mmCIF entry with sequence, helices, sheets and N, C-alpha, C, O atoms, coordinates in Angstrom:
data_MODEL
# 
_entry.id   MODEL 
# 
_entity.id                         1 
_entity.type                       polymer 
_entity.pdbx_number_of_molecules   1 
# 
_entity_poly.entity_id                      1 
_entity_poly.type                           'polypeptide(L)' 
_entity_poly.nstd_linkage                   no 
_entity_poly.nstd_monomer                   no 
_entity_poly.pdbx_seq_one_letter_code       MTILSDQDIKNELGINIYIYPYKADNLKGASYKLTASELAWDLIYL 
_entity_poly.pdbx_seq_one_letter_code_can   MTILSDQDIKNELGINIYIYPYKADNLKGASYKLTASELAWDLIYL 
_entity_poly.pdbx_strand_id                 A 
# 
loop_
_entity_poly_seq.entity_id 
_entity_poly_seq.num 
_entity_poly_seq.mon_id 
_entity_poly_seq.hetero 
1 1  MET n 
1 2  THR n 
1 3  ILE n 
1 4  LEU n 
1 5  SER n 
1 6  ASP n 
1 7  GLN n 
1 8  ASP n 
1 9  ILE n 
1 10 LYS n 
1 11 ASN n 
1 12 GLU n 
1 13 LEU n 
1 14 GLY n 
1 15 ILE n 
1 16 ASN n 
1 17 ILE n 
1 18 TYR n 
1 19 ILE n 
1 20 TYR n 
1 21 PRO n 
1 22 TYR n 
1 23 LYS n 
1 24 ALA n 
1 25 ASP n 
1 26 ASN n 
1 27 LEU n 
1 28 LYS n 
1 29 GLY n 
1 30 ALA n 
1 31 SER n 
1 32 TYR n 
1 33 LYS n 
1 34 LEU n 
1 35 THR n 
1 36 ALA n 
1 37 SER n 
1 38 GLU n 
1 39 LEU n 
1 40 ALA n 
1 41 TRP n 
1 42 ASP n 
1 43 LEU n 
1 44 ILE n 
1 45 TYR n 
1 46 LEU n 
# 
_struct_asym.id          A 
_struct_asym.entity_id   1 
# 
loop_
_struct_conf.conf_type_id 
_struct_conf.id 
_struct_conf.pdbx_PDB_helix_id 
_struct_conf.beg_label_comp_id 
_struct_conf.beg_label_asym_id 
_struct_conf.beg_label_seq_id 
_struct_conf.pdbx_beg_PDB_ins_code 
_struct_conf.end_label_comp_id 
_struct_conf.end_label_asym_id 
_struct_conf.end_label_seq_id 
_struct_conf.pdbx_end_PDB_ins_code 
_struct_conf.beg_auth_comp_id 
_struct_conf.beg_auth_asym_id 
_struct_conf.beg_auth_seq_id 
_struct_conf.end_auth_comp_id 
_struct_conf.end_auth_asym_id 
_struct_conf.end_auth_seq_id 
_struct_conf.pdbx_PDB_helix_class 
_struct_conf.details 
_struct_conf.pdbx_PDB_helix_length 
HELX_P HELX_P1 AA1 ASP A 6  ? GLU A 12 ? ASP A 6  GLU A 12 1 ? 7 
HELX_P HELX_P2 AA2 ALA A 24 ? ASN A 26 ? ALA A 24 ASN A 26 5 ? 3 
HELX_P HELX_P3 AA3 GLU A 38 ? ILE A 44 ? GLU A 38 ILE A 44 1 ? 7 
# 
_struct_conf_type.id          HELX_P 
_struct_conf_type.criteria    ? 
_struct_conf_type.reference   ? 
# 
_struct_sheet.id               AA1 
_struct_sheet.type             ? 
_struct_sheet.number_strands   2 
_struct_sheet.details          ? 
# 
_struct_sheet_order.sheet_id     AA1 
_struct_sheet_order.range_id_1   1 
_struct_sheet_order.range_id_2   2 
_struct_sheet_order.offset       ? 
_struct_sheet_order.sense        anti-parallel 
# 
loop_
_struct_sheet_range.sheet_id 
_struct_sheet_range.id 
_struct_sheet_range.beg_label_comp_id 
_struct_sheet_range.beg_label_asym_id 
_struct_sheet_range.beg_label_seq_id 
_struct_sheet_range.pdbx_beg_PDB_ins_code 
_struct_sheet_range.end_label_comp_id 
_struct_sheet_range.end_label_asym_id 
_struct_sheet_range.end_label_seq_id 
_struct_sheet_range.pdbx_end_PDB_ins_code 
_struct_sheet_range.beg_auth_comp_id 
_struct_sheet_range.beg_auth_asym_id 
_struct_sheet_range.beg_auth_seq_id 
_struct_sheet_range.end_auth_comp_id 
_struct_sheet_range.end_auth_asym_id 
_struct_sheet_range.end_auth_seq_id 
AA1 1 LEU A 27 ? LYS A 28 ? LEU A 27 LYS A 28 
AA1 2 SER A 31 ? TYR A 32 ? SER A 31 TYR A 32 
# 
loop_
_atom_site.group_PDB 
_atom_site.id 
_atom_site.type_symbol 
_atom_site.label_atom_id 
_atom_site.label_alt_id 
_atom_site.label_comp_id 
_atom_site.label_asym_id 
_atom_site.label_entity_id 
_atom_site.label_seq_id 
_atom_site.pdbx_PDB_ins_code 
_atom_site.Cartn_x 
_atom_site.Cartn_y 
_atom_site.Cartn_z 
_atom_site.occupancy 
_atom_site.B_iso_or_equiv 
_atom_site.pdbx_formal_charge 
_atom_site.auth_seq_id 
_atom_site.auth_comp_id 
_atom_site.auth_asym_id 
_atom_site.auth_atom_id 
_atom_site.pdbx_PDB_model_num 
ATOM 1   N N  . MET A 1 1  ? 81.440  -79.676 -24.418 1.00 0.00 ? 1  MET A N  1 
ATOM 2   C CA . MET A 1 1  ? 82.765  -79.200 -24.770 1.00 0.00 ? 1  MET A CA 1 
ATOM 3   C C  . MET A 1 1  ? 83.776  -79.781 -23.787 1.00 0.00 ? 1  MET A C  1 
ATOM 4   O O  . MET A 1 1  ? 83.549  -79.774 -22.577 1.00 0.00 ? 1  MET A O  1 
ATOM 5   N N  . THR A 1 2  ? 84.866  -80.273 -24.300 1.00 0.00 ? 2  THR A N  1 
ATOM 6   C CA . THR A 1 2  ? 85.904  -80.875 -23.478 1.00 0.00 ? 2  THR A CA 1 
ATOM 7   C C  . THR A 1 2  ? 87.057  -79.898 -23.294 1.00 0.00 ? 2  THR A C  1 
ATOM 8   O O  . THR A 1 2  ? 87.483  -79.234 -24.238 1.00 0.00 ? 2  THR A O  1 
ATOM 9   N N  . ILE A 1 3  ? 87.549  -79.822 -22.073 1.00 0.00 ? 3  ILE A N  1 
ATOM 10  C CA . ILE A 1 3  ? 88.712  -78.991 -21.774 1.00 0.00 ? 3  ILE A CA 1 
ATOM 11  C C  . ILE A 1 3  ? 89.875  -79.919 -21.482 1.00 0.00 ? 3  ILE A C  1 
ATOM 12  O O  . ILE A 1 3  ? 89.762  -80.840 -20.673 1.00 0.00 ? 3  ILE A O  1 
ATOM 13  N N  . LEU A 1 4  ? 90.992  -79.669 -22.144 1.00 0.00 ? 4  LEU A N  1 
ATOM 14  C CA . LEU A 1 4  ? 92.174  -80.496 -21.957 1.00 0.00 ? 4  LEU A CA 1 
ATOM 15  C C  . LEU A 1 4  ? 93.098  -79.875 -20.917 1.00 0.00 ? 4  LEU A C  1 
ATOM 16  O O  . LEU A 1 4  ? 93.287  -78.659 -20.894 1.00 0.00 ? 4  LEU A O  1 
ATOM 17  N N  . SER A 1 5  ? 93.660  -80.698 -20.074 1.00 0.00 ? 5  SER A N  1 
ATOM 18  C CA . SER A 1 5  ? 94.650  -80.230 -19.104 1.00 0.00 ? 5  SER A CA 1 
ATOM 19  C C  . SER A 1 5  ? 95.988  -80.065 -19.810 1.00 0.00 ? 5  SER A C  1 
ATOM 20  O O  . SER A 1 5  ? 96.137  -80.451 -20.969 1.00 0.00 ? 5  SER A O  1 
ATOM 21  N N  . ASP A 1 6  ? 96.956  -79.496 -19.114 1.00 0.00 ? 6  ASP A N  1 
ATOM 22  C CA . ASP A 1 6  ? 98.281  -79.350 -19.715 1.00 0.00 ? 6  ASP A CA 1 
ATOM 23  C C  . ASP A 1 6  ? 98.871  -80.714 -20.054 1.00 0.00 ? 6  ASP A C  1 
ATOM 24  O O  . ASP A 1 6  ? 99.546  -80.854 -21.074 1.00 0.00 ? 6  ASP A O  1 
ATOM 25  N N  . GLN A 1 7  ? 98.634  -81.706 -19.230 1.00 0.00 ? 7  GLN A N  1 
ATOM 26  C CA . GLN A 1 7  ? 99.131  -83.055 -19.505 1.00 0.00 ? 7  GLN A CA 1 
ATOM 27  C C  . GLN A 1 7  ? 98.447  -83.658 -20.736 1.00 0.00 ? 7  GLN A C  1 
ATOM 28  O O  . GLN A 1 7  ? 99.091  -84.326 -21.546 1.00 0.00 ? 7  GLN A O  1 
ATOM 29  N N  . ASP A 1 8  ? 97.134  -83.415 -20.870 1.00 0.00 ? 8  ASP A N  1 
ATOM 30  C CA . ASP A 1 8  ? 96.406  -83.883 -22.058 1.00 0.00 ? 8  ASP A CA 1 
ATOM 31  C C  . ASP A 1 8  ? 96.980  -83.251 -23.323 1.00 0.00 ? 8  ASP A C  1 
ATOM 32  O O  . ASP A 1 8  ? 97.169  -83.928 -24.333 1.00 0.00 ? 8  ASP A O  1 
ATOM 33  N N  . ILE A 1 9  ? 97.256  -81.950 -23.260 1.00 0.00 ? 9  ILE A N  1 
ATOM 34  C CA . ILE A 1 9  ? 97.820  -81.252 -24.417 1.00 0.00 ? 9  ILE A CA 1 
ATOM 35  C C  . ILE A 1 9  ? 99.175  -81.848 -24.765 1.00 0.00 ? 9  ILE A C  1 
ATOM 36  O O  . ILE A 1 9  ? 99.453  -82.086 -25.940 1.00 0.00 ? 9  ILE A O  1 
ATOM 37  N N  . LYS A 1 10 ? 100.020 -82.093 -23.780 1.00 0.00 ? 10 LYS A N  1 
ATOM 38  C CA . LYS A 1 10 ? 101.337 -82.694 -24.026 1.00 0.00 ? 10 LYS A CA 1 
ATOM 39  C C  . LYS A 1 10 ? 101.189 -84.065 -24.689 1.00 0.00 ? 10 LYS A C  1 
ATOM 40  O O  . LYS A 1 10 ? 101.925 -84.389 -25.621 1.00 0.00 ? 10 LYS A O  1 
ATOM 41  N N  . ASN A 1 11 ? 100.238 -84.865 -24.208 1.00 0.00 ? 11 ASN A N  1 
ATOM 42  C CA . ASN A 1 11 ? 100.032 -86.211 -24.758 1.00 0.00 ? 11 ASN A CA 1 
ATOM 43  C C  . ASN A 1 11 ? 99.522  -86.175 -26.190 1.00 0.00 ? 11 ASN A C  1 
ATOM 44  O O  . ASN A 1 11 ? 99.819  -87.080 -26.970 1.00 0.00 ? 11 ASN A O  1 
ATOM 45  N N  . GLU A 1 12 ? 98.766  -85.154 -26.549 1.00 0.00 ? 12 GLU A N  1 
ATOM 46  C CA . GLU A 1 12 ? 98.166  -85.066 -27.886 1.00 0.00 ? 12 GLU A CA 1 
ATOM 47  C C  . GLU A 1 12 ? 99.054  -84.360 -28.904 1.00 0.00 ? 12 GLU A C  1 
ATOM 48  O O  . GLU A 1 12 ? 98.743  -84.365 -30.095 1.00 0.00 ? 12 GLU A O  1 
ATOM 49  N N  . LEU A 1 13 ? 100.149 -83.753 -28.460 1.00 0.00 ? 13 LEU A N  1 
ATOM 50  C CA . LEU A 1 13 ? 101.044 -83.058 -29.388 1.00 0.00 ? 13 LEU A CA 1 
ATOM 51  C C  . LEU A 1 13 ? 101.585 -84.034 -30.432 1.00 0.00 ? 13 LEU A C  1 
ATOM 52  O O  . LEU A 1 13 ? 102.096 -85.104 -30.101 1.00 0.00 ? 13 LEU A O  1 
ATOM 53  N N  . GLY A 1 14 ? 101.461 -83.642 -31.686 1.00 0.00 ? 14 GLY A N  1 
ATOM 54  C CA . GLY A 1 14 ? 101.946 -84.481 -32.777 1.00 0.00 ? 14 GLY A CA 1 
ATOM 55  C C  . GLY A 1 14 ? 100.973 -85.555 -33.201 1.00 0.00 ? 14 GLY A C  1 
ATOM 56  O O  . GLY A 1 14 ? 101.204 -86.238 -34.200 1.00 0.00 ? 14 GLY A O  1 
ATOM 57  N N  . ILE A 1 15 ? 99.888  -85.721 -32.465 1.00 0.00 ? 15 ILE A N  1 
ATOM 58  C CA . ILE A 1 15 ? 98.869  -86.713 -32.824 1.00 0.00 ? 15 ILE A CA 1 
ATOM 59  C C  . ILE A 1 15 ? 97.609  -85.986 -33.299 1.00 0.00 ? 15 ILE A C  1 
ATOM 60  O O  . ILE A 1 15 ? 97.221  -86.101 -34.462 1.00 0.00 ? 15 ILE A O  1 
ATOM 61  N N  . ASN A 1 16 ? 96.978  -85.244 -32.398 1.00 0.00 ? 16 ASN A N  1 
ATOM 62  C CA . ASN A 1 16 ? 95.775  -84.484 -32.725 1.00 0.00 ? 16 ASN A CA 1 
ATOM 63  C C  . ASN A 1 16 ? 95.968  -82.982 -32.571 1.00 0.00 ? 16 ASN A C  1 
ATOM 64  O O  . ASN A 1 16 ? 95.116  -82.201 -32.993 1.00 0.00 ? 16 ASN A O  1 
ATOM 65  N N  . ILE A 1 17 ? 97.061  -82.578 -31.981 1.00 0.00 ? 17 ILE A N  1 
ATOM 66  C CA . ILE A 1 17 ? 97.362  -81.159 -31.784 1.00 0.00 ? 17 ILE A CA 1 
ATOM 67  C C  . ILE A 1 17 ? 98.735  -80.883 -32.385 1.00 0.00 ? 17 ILE A C  1 
ATOM 68  O O  . ILE A 1 17 ? 99.712  -81.566 -32.079 1.00 0.00 ? 17 ILE A O  1 
ATOM 69  N N  . TYR A 1 18 ? 98.791  -79.878 -33.238 1.00 0.00 ? 18 TYR A N  1 
ATOM 70  C CA . TYR A 1 18 ? 100.048 -79.503 -33.885 1.00 0.00 ? 18 TYR A CA 1 
ATOM 71  C C  . TYR A 1 18 ? 100.341 -78.040 -33.575 1.00 0.00 ? 18 TYR A C  1 
ATOM 72  O O  . TYR A 1 18 ? 99.570  -77.156 -33.949 1.00 0.00 ? 18 TYR A O  1 
ATOM 73  N N  . ILE A 1 19 ? 101.438 -77.788 -32.903 1.00 0.00 ? 19 ILE A N  1 
ATOM 74  C CA . ILE A 1 19 ? 101.867 -76.431 -32.572 1.00 0.00 ? 19 ILE A CA 1 
ATOM 75  C C  . ILE A 1 19 ? 103.318 -76.309 -33.005 1.00 0.00 ? 19 ILE A C  1 
ATOM 76  O O  . ILE A 1 19 ? 104.177 -77.068 -32.556 1.00 0.00 ? 19 ILE A O  1 
ATOM 77  N N  . TYR A 1 20 ? 103.585 -75.337 -33.890 1.00 0.00 ? 20 TYR A N  1 
ATOM 78  C CA . TYR A 1 20 ? 104.958 -75.124 -34.345 1.00 0.00 ? 20 TYR A CA 1 
ATOM 79  C C  . TYR A 1 20 ? 105.251 -73.639 -34.390 1.00 0.00 ? 20 TYR A C  1 
ATOM 80  O O  . TYR A 1 20 ? 104.484 -72.908 -35.016 1.00 0.00 ? 20 TYR A O  1 
ATOM 81  N N  . PRO A 1 21 ? 106.259 -73.167 -33.797 1.00 0.00 ? 21 PRO A N  1 
ATOM 82  C CA . PRO A 1 21 ? 107.177 -73.899 -32.924 1.00 0.00 ? 21 PRO A CA 1 
ATOM 83  C C  . PRO A 1 21 ? 106.565 -74.033 -31.529 1.00 0.00 ? 21 PRO A C  1 
ATOM 84  O O  . PRO A 1 21 ? 105.998 -73.080 -30.995 1.00 0.00 ? 21 PRO A O  1 
ATOM 85  N N  . TYR A 1 22 ? 106.683 -75.193 -30.966 1.00 0.00 ? 22 TYR A N  1 
ATOM 86  C CA . TYR A 1 22 ? 106.169 -75.462 -29.624 1.00 0.00 ? 22 TYR A CA 1 
ATOM 87  C C  . TYR A 1 22 ? 107.155 -74.927 -28.594 1.00 0.00 ? 22 TYR A C  1 
ATOM 88  O O  . TYR A 1 22 ? 108.356 -75.182 -28.676 1.00 0.00 ? 22 TYR A O  1 
ATOM 89  N N  . LYS A 1 23 ? 106.632 -74.183 -27.623 1.00 0.00 ? 23 LYS A N  1 
ATOM 90  C CA . LYS A 1 23 ? 107.452 -73.664 -26.523 1.00 0.00 ? 23 LYS A CA 1 
ATOM 91  C C  . LYS A 1 23 ? 106.799 -74.094 -25.219 1.00 0.00 ? 23 LYS A C  1 
ATOM 92  O O  . LYS A 1 23 ? 105.671 -73.696 -24.925 1.00 0.00 ? 23 LYS A O  1 
ATOM 93  N N  . ALA A 1 24 ? 107.496 -74.899 -24.443 1.00 0.00 ? 24 ALA A N  1 
ATOM 94  C CA . ALA A 1 24 ? 106.943 -75.434 -23.201 1.00 0.00 ? 24 ALA A CA 1 
ATOM 95  C C  . ALA A 1 24 ? 106.518 -74.325 -22.245 1.00 0.00 ? 24 ALA A C  1 
ATOM 96  O O  . ALA A 1 24 ? 105.572 -74.504 -21.479 1.00 0.00 ? 24 ALA A O  1 
ATOM 97  N N  . ASP A 1 25 ? 107.201 -73.183 -22.279 1.00 0.00 ? 25 ASP A N  1 
ATOM 98  C CA . ASP A 1 25 ? 106.852 -72.069 -21.394 1.00 0.00 ? 25 ASP A CA 1 
ATOM 99  C C  . ASP A 1 25 ? 105.475 -71.486 -21.702 1.00 0.00 ? 25 ASP A C  1 
ATOM 100 O O  . ASP A 1 25 ? 104.877 -70.841 -20.841 1.00 0.00 ? 25 ASP A O  1 
ATOM 101 N N  . ASN A 1 26 ? 104.964 -71.701 -22.908 1.00 0.00 ? 26 ASN A N  1 
ATOM 102 C CA . ASN A 1 26 ? 103.652 -71.176 -23.283 1.00 0.00 ? 26 ASN A CA 1 
ATOM 103 C C  . ASN A 1 26 ? 102.497 -72.056 -22.810 1.00 0.00 ? 26 ASN A C  1 
ATOM 104 O O  . ASN A 1 26 ? 101.340 -71.646 -22.903 1.00 0.00 ? 26 ASN A O  1 
ATOM 105 N N  . LEU A 1 27 ? 102.784 -73.241 -22.311 1.00 0.00 ? 27 LEU A N  1 
ATOM 106 C CA . LEU A 1 27 ? 101.752 -74.164 -21.841 1.00 0.00 ? 27 LEU A CA 1 
ATOM 107 C C  . LEU A 1 27 ? 101.488 -73.902 -20.367 1.00 0.00 ? 27 LEU A C  1 
ATOM 108 O O  . LEU A 1 27 ? 102.370 -74.083 -19.528 1.00 0.00 ? 27 LEU A O  1 
ATOM 109 N N  . LYS A 1 28 ? 100.275 -73.477 -20.058 1.00 0.00 ? 28 LYS A N  1 
ATOM 110 C CA . LYS A 1 28 ? 99.883  -73.170 -18.682 1.00 0.00 ? 28 LYS A CA 1 
ATOM 111 C C  . LYS A 1 28 ? 98.529  -73.801 -18.389 1.00 0.00 ? 28 LYS A C  1 
ATOM 112 O O  . LYS A 1 28 ? 97.559  -73.542 -19.101 1.00 0.00 ? 28 LYS A O  1 
ATOM 113 N N  . GLY A 1 29 ? 98.454  -74.616 -17.361 1.00 0.00 ? 29 GLY A N  1 
ATOM 114 C CA . GLY A 1 29 ? 97.173  -75.211 -16.963 1.00 0.00 ? 29 GLY A CA 1 
ATOM 115 C C  . GLY A 1 29 ? 96.456  -75.844 -18.124 1.00 0.00 ? 29 GLY A C  1 
ATOM 116 O O  . GLY A 1 29 ? 96.942  -76.817 -18.700 1.00 0.00 ? 29 GLY A O  1 
ATOM 117 N N  . ALA A 1 30 ? 95.304  -75.305 -18.478 1.00 0.00 ? 30 ALA A N  1 
ATOM 118 C CA . ALA A 1 30 ? 94.510  -75.844 -19.580 1.00 0.00 ? 30 ALA A CA 1 
ATOM 119 C C  . ALA A 1 30 ? 94.544  -74.892 -20.774 1.00 0.00 ? 30 ALA A C  1 
ATOM 120 O O  . ALA A 1 30 ? 93.548  -74.753 -21.485 1.00 0.00 ? 30 ALA A O  1 
ATOM 121 N N  . SER A 1 31 ? 95.684  -74.237 -20.999 1.00 0.00 ? 31 SER A N  1 
ATOM 122 C CA . SER A 1 31 ? 95.771  -73.312 -22.122 1.00 0.00 ? 31 SER A CA 1 
ATOM 123 C C  . SER A 1 31 ? 97.179  -73.280 -22.700 1.00 0.00 ? 31 SER A C  1 
ATOM 124 O O  . SER A 1 31 ? 98.145  -73.703 -22.064 1.00 0.00 ? 31 SER A O  1 
ATOM 125 N N  . TYR A 1 32 ? 97.267  -72.768 -23.924 1.00 0.00 ? 32 TYR A N  1 
ATOM 126 C CA . TYR A 1 32 ? 98.552  -72.573 -24.573 1.00 0.00 ? 32 TYR A CA 1 
ATOM 127 C C  . TYR A 1 32 ? 98.550  -71.175 -25.153 1.00 0.00 ? 32 TYR A C  1 
ATOM 128 O O  . TYR A 1 32 ? 97.665  -70.831 -25.936 1.00 0.00 ? 32 TYR A O  1 
ATOM 129 N N  . LYS A 1 33 ? 99.516  -70.375 -24.785 1.00 0.00 ? 33 LYS A N  1 
ATOM 130 C CA . LYS A 1 33 ? 99.617  -68.993 -25.251 1.00 0.00 ? 33 LYS A CA 1 
ATOM 131 C C  . LYS A 1 33 ? 100.172 -68.996 -26.675 1.00 0.00 ? 33 LYS A C  1 
ATOM 132 O O  . LYS A 1 33 ? 101.330 -69.352 -26.894 1.00 0.00 ? 33 LYS A O  1 
ATOM 133 N N  . LEU A 1 34 ? 99.345  -68.599 -27.634 1.00 0.00 ? 34 LEU A N  1 
ATOM 134 C CA . LEU A 1 34 ? 99.764  -68.552 -29.028 1.00 0.00 ? 34 LEU A CA 1 
ATOM 135 C C  . LEU A 1 34 ? 100.409 -67.204 -29.333 1.00 0.00 ? 34 LEU A C  1 
ATOM 136 O O  . LEU A 1 34 ? 99.966  -66.168 -28.837 1.00 0.00 ? 34 LEU A O  1 
ATOM 137 N N  . THR A 1 35 ? 101.452 -67.226 -30.145 1.00 0.00 ? 35 THR A N  1 
ATOM 138 C CA . THR A 1 35 ? 102.110 -66.002 -30.574 1.00 0.00 ? 35 THR A CA 1 
ATOM 139 C C  . THR A 1 35 ? 102.297 -66.059 -32.085 1.00 0.00 ? 35 THR A C  1 
ATOM 140 O O  . THR A 1 35 ? 102.449 -67.133 -32.665 1.00 0.00 ? 35 THR A O  1 
ATOM 141 N N  . ALA A 1 36 ? 102.285 -64.897 -32.704 1.00 0.00 ? 36 ALA A N  1 
ATOM 142 C CA . ALA A 1 36 ? 102.480 -64.835 -34.153 1.00 0.00 ? 36 ALA A CA 1 
ATOM 143 C C  . ALA A 1 36 ? 103.944 -65.089 -34.481 1.00 0.00 ? 36 ALA A C  1 
ATOM 144 O O  . ALA A 1 36 ? 104.839 -64.647 -33.761 1.00 0.00 ? 36 ALA A O  1 
ATOM 145 N N  . SER A 1 37 ? 104.174 -65.799 -35.561 1.00 0.00 ? 37 SER A N  1 
ATOM 146 C CA . SER A 1 37 ? 105.540 -66.091 -35.985 1.00 0.00 ? 37 SER A CA 1 
ATOM 147 C C  . SER A 1 37 ? 106.155 -64.859 -36.655 1.00 0.00 ? 37 SER A C  1 
ATOM 148 O O  . SER A 1 37 ? 105.458 -63.890 -36.956 1.00 0.00 ? 37 SER A O  1 
ATOM 149 N N  . GLU A 1 38 ? 107.459 -64.911 -36.881 1.00 0.00 ? 38 GLU A N  1 
ATOM 150 C CA . GLU A 1 38 ? 108.141 -63.826 -37.579 1.00 0.00 ? 38 GLU A CA 1 
ATOM 151 C C  . GLU A 1 38 ? 107.584 -63.663 -38.993 1.00 0.00 ? 38 GLU A C  1 
ATOM 152 O O  . GLU A 1 38 ? 107.491 -62.545 -39.499 1.00 0.00 ? 38 GLU A O  1 
ATOM 153 N N  . LEU A 1 39 ? 107.216 -64.767 -39.625 1.00 0.00 ? 39 LEU A N  1 
ATOM 154 C CA . LEU A 1 39 ? 106.648 -64.712 -40.971 1.00 0.00 ? 39 LEU A CA 1 
ATOM 155 C C  . LEU A 1 39 ? 105.349 -63.908 -40.972 1.00 0.00 ? 39 LEU A C  1 
ATOM 156 O O  . LEU A 1 39 ? 105.126 -63.087 -41.862 1.00 0.00 ? 39 LEU A O  1 
ATOM 157 N N  . ALA A 1 40 ? 104.498 -64.141 -39.980 1.00 0.00 ? 40 ALA A N  1 
ATOM 158 C CA . ALA A 1 40 ? 103.229 -63.414 -39.902 1.00 0.00 ? 40 ALA A CA 1 
ATOM 159 C C  . ALA A 1 40 ? 103.490 -61.919 -39.767 1.00 0.00 ? 40 ALA A C  1 
ATOM 160 O O  . ALA A 1 40 ? 102.815 -61.115 -40.410 1.00 0.00 ? 40 ALA A O  1 
ATOM 161 N N  . TRP A 1 41 ? 104.442 -61.542 -38.958 1.00 0.00 ? 41 TRP A N  1 
ATOM 162 C CA . TRP A 1 41 ? 104.761 -60.126 -38.796 1.00 0.00 ? 41 TRP A CA 1 
ATOM 163 C C  . TRP A 1 41 ? 105.329 -59.556 -40.086 1.00 0.00 ? 41 TRP A C  1 
ATOM 164 O O  . TRP A 1 41 ? 105.043 -58.403 -40.408 1.00 0.00 ? 41 TRP A O  1 
ATOM 165 N N  . ASP A 1 42 ? 106.121 -60.314 -40.840 1.00 0.00 ? 42 ASP A N  1 
ATOM 166 C CA . ASP A 1 42 ? 106.656 -59.844 -42.109 1.00 0.00 ? 42 ASP A CA 1 
ATOM 167 C C  . ASP A 1 42 ? 105.548 -59.620 -43.129 1.00 0.00 ? 42 ASP A C  1 
ATOM 168 O O  . ASP A 1 42 ? 105.615 -58.683 -43.924 1.00 0.00 ? 42 ASP A O  1 
ATOM 169 N N  . LEU A 1 43 ? 104.523 -60.479 -43.109 1.00 0.00 ? 43 LEU A N  1 
ATOM 170 C CA . LEU A 1 43 ? 103.424 -60.347 -44.078 1.00 0.00 ? 43 LEU A CA 1 
ATOM 171 C C  . LEU A 1 43 ? 102.593 -59.093 -43.828 1.00 0.00 ? 43 LEU A C  1 
ATOM 172 O O  . LEU A 1 43 ? 101.996 -58.553 -44.759 1.00 0.00 ? 43 LEU A O  1 
ATOM 173 N N  . ILE A 1 44 ? 102.549 -58.628 -42.597 1.00 0.00 ? 44 ILE A N  1 
ATOM 174 C CA . ILE A 1 44 ? 101.777 -57.417 -42.271 1.00 0.00 ? 44 ILE A CA 1 
ATOM 175 C C  . ILE A 1 44 ? 102.346 -56.205 -43.000 1.00 0.00 ? 44 ILE A C  1 
ATOM 176 O O  . ILE A 1 44 ? 101.606 -55.316 -43.422 1.00 0.00 ? 44 ILE A O  1 
ATOM 177 N N  . TYR A 1 45 ? 103.645 -56.181 -43.138 1.00 0.00 ? 45 TYR A N  1 
ATOM 178 C CA . TYR A 1 45 ? 104.305 -54.996 -43.691 1.00 0.00 ? 45 TYR A CA 1 
ATOM 179 C C  . TYR A 1 45 ? 104.547 -55.071 -45.195 1.00 0.00 ? 45 TYR A C  1 
ATOM 180 O O  . TYR A 1 45 ? 105.287 -54.250 -45.737 1.00 0.00 ? 45 TYR A O  1 
ATOM 181 N N  . LEU A 1 46 ? 103.938 -56.035 -45.879 1.00 0.00 ? 46 LEU A N  1 
ATOM 182 C CA . LEU A 1 46 ? 104.103 -56.139 -47.341 1.00 0.00 ? 46 LEU A CA 1 
ATOM 183 C C  . LEU A 1 46 ? 103.282 -55.082 -48.050 1.00 0.00 ? 46 LEU A C  1 
ATOM 184 O O  . LEU A 1 46 ? 103.293 -55.013 -49.279 1.00 0.00 ? 46 LEU A O  1 
# 
């Protein structure tokens, strides 16, 4: 298993890694903090 550094993640954005919306503050070390979008929260309450 390969672990990507924050620089590796930045280099792969738009090529092999797609994060939308991308927030630079969520990128820490070898991880990216994922958050649910407003759409996901709206779907919960349908």
